[in-house]
C-alpha positions as CSV (number, residue, x, y, z in Angstrom):
1,M,-79.8,-2.1,-100.6
2,S,-76.8,-0.2,-99.3
3,R,-75.4,-0.7,-95.9
4,A,-76.4,2.8,-94.9
5,T,-80.0,2.2,-95.9
6,I,-80.0,-1.1,-93.8
7,L,-78.7,0.8,-90.8
8,E,-81.5,3.3,-91.1
9,L,-84.1,0.6,-90.8
10,S,-85.7,0.3,-87.4
11,L,-84.9,-2.8,-85.3
12,E,-88.5,-3.9,-85.7
13,E,-88.4,-3.6,-89.5
14,R,-85.1,-5.5,-89.6
15,E,-86.5,-8.3,-87.5
16,R,-89.7,-8.4,-89.6
17,R,-87.6,-8.8,-92.8
18,G,-85.7,-11.5,-91.1
19,R,-88.9,-13.4,-90.6
20,S,-90.0,-13.1,-94.3
21,G,-89.6,-16.0,-96.6
22,L,-90.2,-18.6,-93.9
23,P,-91.1,-22.0,-95.5
24,L,-94.1,-22.8,-93.3
25,E,-96.3,-21.3,-90.6
26,L,-98.7,-23.3,-88.4
27,V,-101.8,-21.4,-87.1
28,L,-102.9,-23.4,-84.0
29,V,-106.5,-22.6,-82.9
30,R,-108.4,-23.6,-79.9
31,H,-112.1,-24.2,-80.5
32,A,-114.8,-21.6,-79.4
33,E,-117.1,-22.0,-76.3
34,P,-118.6,-25.5,-76.1
35,D,-122.1,-26.3,-75.0
36,W,-121.4,-28.5,-72.0
37,E,-125.0,-28.3,-70.9
38,S,-126.0,-30.5,-73.8
39,V,-123.7,-33.2,-72.5
40,R,-125.4,-33.1,-69.1
41,Q,-128.8,-33.3,-70.8
42,K,-128.1,-35.7,-73.7
43,G,-124.6,-37.2,-73.2
44,A,-123.6,-36.0,-76.6
45,D,-120.4,-34.7,-78.2
46,P,-121.0,-30.9,-77.5
47,G,-121.1,-28.4,-80.3
48,L,-120.8,-24.7,-79.7
49,T,-123.0,-22.4,-77.6
50,V,-124.6,-19.3,-79.2
51,L,-121.7,-17.3,-77.9
52,G,-119.3,-19.9,-79.2
53,R,-120.7,-19.6,-82.7
54,Q,-120.2,-15.8,-82.5
55,Q,-116.7,-16.3,-81.3
56,A,-116.0,-18.7,-84.2
57,A,-117.4,-16.2,-86.7
58,D,-115.3,-13.3,-85.2
59,L,-112.2,-15.5,-85.3
60,A,-112.8,-16.5,-88.9
61,A,-113.1,-12.9,-89.9
62,H,-110.0,-12.0,-88.0
63,L,-108.0,-14.9,-89.6
64,R,-108.7,-13.6,-93.1
65,S,-105.5,-11.6,-92.6
66,L,-103.6,-14.9,-92.4
67,P,-104.6,-16.7,-95.6
68,L,-104.4,-20.5,-95.1
69,A,-103.5,-23.0,-97.8
70,A,-105.1,-25.9,-95.8
71,L,-107.1,-26.4,-92.6
72,Y,-107.2,-29.5,-90.3
73,S,-109.3,-30.1,-87.2
74,S,-110.1,-32.4,-84.4
75,P,-113.1,-34.7,-85.1
76,L,-115.0,-33.4,-82.1
77,A,-118.0,-31.2,-82.8
78,R,-116.8,-28.1,-81.0
79,A,-113.6,-28.1,-83.1
80,R,-115.3,-29.0,-86.3
81,E,-117.8,-26.2,-85.9
82,T,-115.1,-23.7,-85.2
83,A,-113.1,-25.0,-88.2
84,A,-116.1,-24.8,-90.5
85,A,-116.5,-21.1,-89.8
86,I,-112.8,-20.5,-90.6
87,A,-112.9,-22.7,-93.7
88,A,-116.0,-20.9,-95.0
89,A,-114.2,-17.5,-94.6
90,Q,-111.1,-18.8,-96.5
91,Q,-113.0,-20.9,-99.1
92,L,-111.4,-24.1,-97.8
93,T,-112.7,-27.5,-96.6
94,A,-111.4,-28.5,-93.2
95,T,-110.0,-32.1,-92.9
96,A,-110.8,-33.9,-89.7
97,V,-107.9,-35.8,-88.2
98,P,-109.1,-38.3,-85.6
99,D,-105.9,-38.3,-83.4
100,L,-106.2,-34.5,-82.8
101,A,-109.1,-35.2,-80.4
102,E,-108.8,-34.0,-76.9
103,I,-107.5,-36.3,-74.2
104,G,-110.1,-38.9,-73.4
105,V,-112.1,-38.2,-70.2
106,P,-115.0,-40.3,-68.9
107,L,-118.2,-38.8,-70.2
108,L,-119.9,-37.5,-67.1
109,Q,-123.5,-38.0,-68.3
110,N,-126.2,-36.3,-66.3
111,A,-123.6,-34.8,-63.9
112,S,-124.2,-31.4,-62.5
113,Q,-121.6,-28.7,-63.1
114,T,-120.8,-29.0,-59.4
115,E,-120.1,-32.7,-59.8
116,V,-118.0,-32.1,-62.9
117,D,-116.0,-29.4,-61.1
118,A,-115.5,-31.7,-58.1
119,Y,-114.2,-34.5,-60.4
120,F,-111.5,-32.3,-62.0
121,L,-110.6,-30.7,-58.6
122,A,-110.0,-34.2,-57.1
123,A,-108.0,-35.2,-60.2
124,A,-105.8,-32.1,-59.8
125,K,-105.0,-33.0,-56.2
126,R,-103.3,-36.3,-57.0
127,P,-99.5,-36.7,-56.6
128,F,-97.5,-35.6,-59.6
129,R,-96.7,-39.2,-60.6
130,D,-100.4,-40.1,-60.9
131,H,-101.0,-37.5,-63.5
132,W,-99.3,-39.7,-66.1
133,E,-102.4,-41.9,-65.9
134,G,-104.5,-39.0,-67.4
135,F,-107.8,-38.3,-65.7
136,P,-109.3,-41.0,-63.6
137,G,-110.9,-43.7,-65.8
138,G,-109.8,-41.9,-69.0
139,E,-107.0,-42.0,-71.5
140,R,-103.4,-42.3,-70.2
141,F,-101.4,-39.2,-70.8
142,R,-98.5,-41.0,-72.6
143,A,-101.0,-42.6,-75.1
144,F,-102.6,-39.2,-75.7
145,H,-99.2,-37.6,-76.2
146,A,-98.1,-40.3,-78.6
147,R,-101.2,-40.0,-80.8
148,V,-101.2,-36.2,-80.9
149,T,-97.5,-36.0,-81.9
150,R,-98.0,-38.7,-84.5
151,A,-101.0,-36.8,-85.9
152,I,-99.2,-33.4,-86.2
153,G,-96.4,-35.2,-87.9
154,E,-98.8,-36.7,-90.4
155,V,-100.4,-33.2,-91.0
156,L,-97.0,-31.7,-91.7
157,A,-95.5,-34.6,-93.8
158,P,-97.3,-33.8,-97.1
159,Y,-95.6,-30.4,-97.1
160,G,-92.2,-31.9,-96.8
161,V,-91.8,-31.1,-93.1
162,H,-90.2,-33.9,-91.1
163,S,-88.6,-34.2,-87.7
164,Q,-85.0,-35.3,-87.5
165,V,-82.1,-35.4,-85.0
166,I,-78.8,-33.7,-85.9
167,D,-75.8,-33.7,-83.6
168,G,-78.2,-34.6,-80.8
169,F,-80.5,-31.7,-81.5
170,A,-84.2,-32.0,-82.4
171,A,-84.6,-30.3,-85.8
172,W,-86.9,-30.3,-88.8
173,S,-86.4,-30.5,-92.5
174,S,-88.4,-28.4,-95.0
175,P,-88.3,-27.5,-98.7
176,V,-87.2,-23.9,-99.3
177,R,-90.1,-21.7,-100.4
178,T,-90.1,-18.2,-101.8
179,Q,-93.5,-17.6,-100.2
180,T,-94.6,-18.8,-96.8
181,L,-97.0,-21.7,-96.8
182,R,-99.5,-21.3,-94.0
183,I,-101.7,-24.1,-92.6
184,G,-104.2,-24.1,-89.8
185,V,-105.1,-26.7,-87.1
186,V,-108.2,-26.4,-84.9
187,A,-108.1,-28.5,-81.8
188,H,-108.3,-28.3,-78.0
189,G,-106.4,-26.9,-75.0
190,G,-104.7,-30.3,-74.2
191,T,-104.1,-31.2,-77.8
192,N,-102.6,-27.8,-78.6
193,G,-100.4,-27.9,-75.5
194,V,-98.9,-31.1,-76.6
195,V,-98.4,-29.8,-80.2
196,L,-96.6,-26.7,-78.8
197,T,-94.2,-28.5,-76.5
198,H,-93.5,-31.2,-79.1
199,L,-92.7,-28.7,-81.9
200,L,-90.7,-26.4,-79.6
201,G,-88.7,-29.3,-78.3
202,I,-89.8,-28.9,-74.7
203,A,-89.7,-32.0,-72.4
204,S,-93.2,-33.3,-71.9
205,V,-95.2,-33.1,-68.7
206,P,-98.7,-34.5,-68.1
207,W,-100.3,-31.1,-67.8
208,E,-99.4,-29.4,-71.1
209,W,-102.7,-27.6,-71.2
210,I,-101.7,-25.7,-68.0
211,R,-98.2,-24.9,-69.2
212,F,-99.7,-23.4,-72.4
213,E,-103.1,-22.1,-71.4
214,T,-104.8,-21.0,-74.6
215,P,-108.1,-19.1,-74.2
216,L,-111.2,-20.3,-76.1
217,A,-111.3,-19.1,-79.7
218,A,-107.7,-18.1,-79.5
219,Y,-104.8,-19.0,-81.8
220,S,-101.0,-19.2,-81.7
221,V,-98.6,-19.0,-84.7
222,L,-95.4,-21.1,-85.0
223,A,-93.0,-20.8,-87.9
224,L,-90.1,-22.8,-89.2
225,R,-86.9,-20.8,-88.8
226,A,-83.6,-22.0,-90.3
227,I,-80.7,-22.5,-87.9
228,N,-78.2,-23.2,-90.6
229,E,-78.2,-25.2,-93.9
230,Q,-78.7,-28.4,-91.9
231,G,-82.2,-27.8,-90.7
232,Y,-85.0,-25.7,-89.1
233,I,-86.5,-25.3,-85.7
234,W,-90.0,-24.1,-84.7
235,S,-90.3,-20.6,-83.4
236,L,-93.3,-19.3,-81.4
237,Q,-94.3,-16.1,-83.2
238,S,-97.4,-15.3,-81.2
239,F,-99.4,-17.0,-78.5
240,G,-103.1,-17.0,-77.4
241,R,-104.3,-14.2,-79.6
242,R,-108.0,-13.5,-80.0
243,A,-110.1,-11.7,-82.5
244,T,-111.2,-9.1,-79.9
């Protein structure tokens, strides 16, 4: 292509071509609407509501435009059901990864919605330093952060993607590919918030799910972008997109 032809291209097209040939994209999905009423009645791991199942189906149809090579999910029912809809649309089998589960919170069995809301409101009012303890009676945030970052590393490792430190910078290694490999992960607001800050190299805080608030049945896309011949960094290509 001649220099004149390149100059005639729109800025948008030049940027699009600059993003072509990326070695790997990660499609990070939050589960659809969960049936919390079943927890109040039965104390069970909630699956999806009727609306949630429709959200999952709509999202699965939408994501056909982003063909996946593999799909992973949290082991919790609301994530597995969402992942199952996406997997069926893409002729894949979703692999459950235990450490992608949401941060552990005491199961409020037989609690009313008012009581549940009051529990989380009281937890939010604690001093900043107390948030490192996670939610009262539940999993500590640092333990949650450690297992989630370990889990996403284990998901990426089979594709030759590994974290590294170069000249004091957090970077990533990856094989060069002529076509972008795209993998999907279906998890939760907290889990996905930790994954986003970890991959983007942002210092951790104990409220990642507030810093990156992803709607139900929404997805974000991260891509590996080369900085130089030494390594790659993760680039946030889109955030919180929904099927409708």
